[in-house]
C-alpha positions in Angstrom: 0.0 0.0 0.0 1.3 3.5 -0.9 2.2 5.9 1.8 0.0 8.4 0.0 -3.0 6.3 0.9 -1.9 5.8 4.6 -0.4 9.1 5.7 -2.0 12.6 5.6 -0.7 15.8 7.1 -3.0 18.7 6.3 -3.6 21.6 8.5 -6.2 24.3 7.9 -6.5 27.2 10.3 -8.2 30.5 10.6 -7.1 32.8 13.4 -6.0 36.2 14.6 -2.5 37.3 14.0 -1.1 37.8 17.6 2.0 40.0 16.7 3.8 41.5 13.7 5.2 38.9 11.3 9.0 38.2 11.7 11.5 37.6 8.9 14.6 35.7 9.9 17.6 35.1 7.7 18.7 31.5 7.5 22.3 30.3 7.1 21.3 29.0 3.7 20.6 32.5 2.5 16.8 31.9 2.5 14.4 34.0 4.6 12.1 32.4 7.1 8.6 33.9 7.6 7.4 33.3 11.2 4.0 34.4 12.6 1.7 33.3 15.4 -2.0 32.7 15.1 -4.4 32.7 18.0 -7.1 30.1 17.3 -10.1 29.7 19.7 -10.9 26.2 20.9 -14.2 24.9 19.8 -15.3 23.5 23.2 -12.9 24.8 25.9 -13.2 23.4 29.4 -14.6 25.8 32.0 -11.3 26.5 33.7 -9.0 25.7 30.8 -7.5 27.7 28.0 -10.0 29.3 25.6 -7.5 29.4 22.7 -4.2 28.2 21.4 -1.3 30.2 19.9 0.2 28.3 16.9 3.5 29.1 15.3 3.5 29.2 11.5 6.5 29.2 9.3 7.3 29.4 5.6 10.1 30.2 3.1 7.7 30.8 0.1 8.8 34.1 -1.4 5.3 35.2 -2.6 3.9 34.5 0.9 6.7 36.4 2.5 5.9 39.4 0.3 2.2 39.3 1.1 2.6 38.7 4.8 4.6 41.9 5.3 1.3 43.8 4.8 -0.4 41.9 7.7 -0.9 43.5 11.1 -1.7 42.2 14.5 -5.4 41.3 14.9 -5.8 40.6 11.2 -7.7 37.4 10.5 -5.5 35.0 8.5 -6.4 31.7 6.8 -3.6 29.2 6.5 -3.1 25.8 4.9 -0.1 23.6 5.5 1.3 20.7 7.4 2.3 20.0 11.0 6.0 19.5 11.6 8.3 18.9 14.5 11.6 20.7 14.6 14.7 20.0 16.8 17.6 22.3 17.5 20.5 22.4 19.9 20.6 24.9 22.9 23.2 25.4 25.6 21.0 23.2 27.8 20.4 20.4 25.4 18.0 19.6 22.6 14.8 21.7 22.2 11.7 20.7 20.2 8.7 22.6 18.8 5.7 21.8 16.7 5.0 24.3 13.9 2.7 24.7 10.9 4.7 24.6 7.7 2.6 27.0 5.6 2.0 26.2 1.9 -0.5 29.0 1.5 -2.1 31.8 3.5 -4.3 34.8 2.9 -5.8 37.6 4.9 -9.6 37.1 5.4 -12.0 39.9 5.5 -13.3 40.5 9.0 -17.0 40.5 8.0 -16.5 37.0 6.3 -14.7 35.6 9.3 -17.3 37.1 11.7 -20.3 35.7 9.8 -18.9 32.2 9.8 -18.0 32.4 13.5 -21.4 33.8 14.4 -23.1 31.0 12.4 -21.0 28.4 14.0 -21.9 29.8 17.4 -18.4 30.4 18.7 
């Protein structure tokens, strides 16, 4: 059986940009786009967190150009894949989960609000 039939790693998010996007130069010469989305939980526990902050990254040049016009509190729609990244620190190995973004766009507030209101969130 093909891995294409067994494995699937698709992430679709719509959330609020929590801070300005960051551009980080990589040793390879590429630029890494990094941004964080606040995504509300569908059914939070009464005393638990009501949302999650998810780190999103990309090296896609077109996306980097478009993302520089985004501002905190903009509603962003993202599609990509979940990845786990490791790196060395002075205290040992660190690990993080990130969304590797294939595509993203700024959503209009009225569109996002209507869907949220209809969903009851």
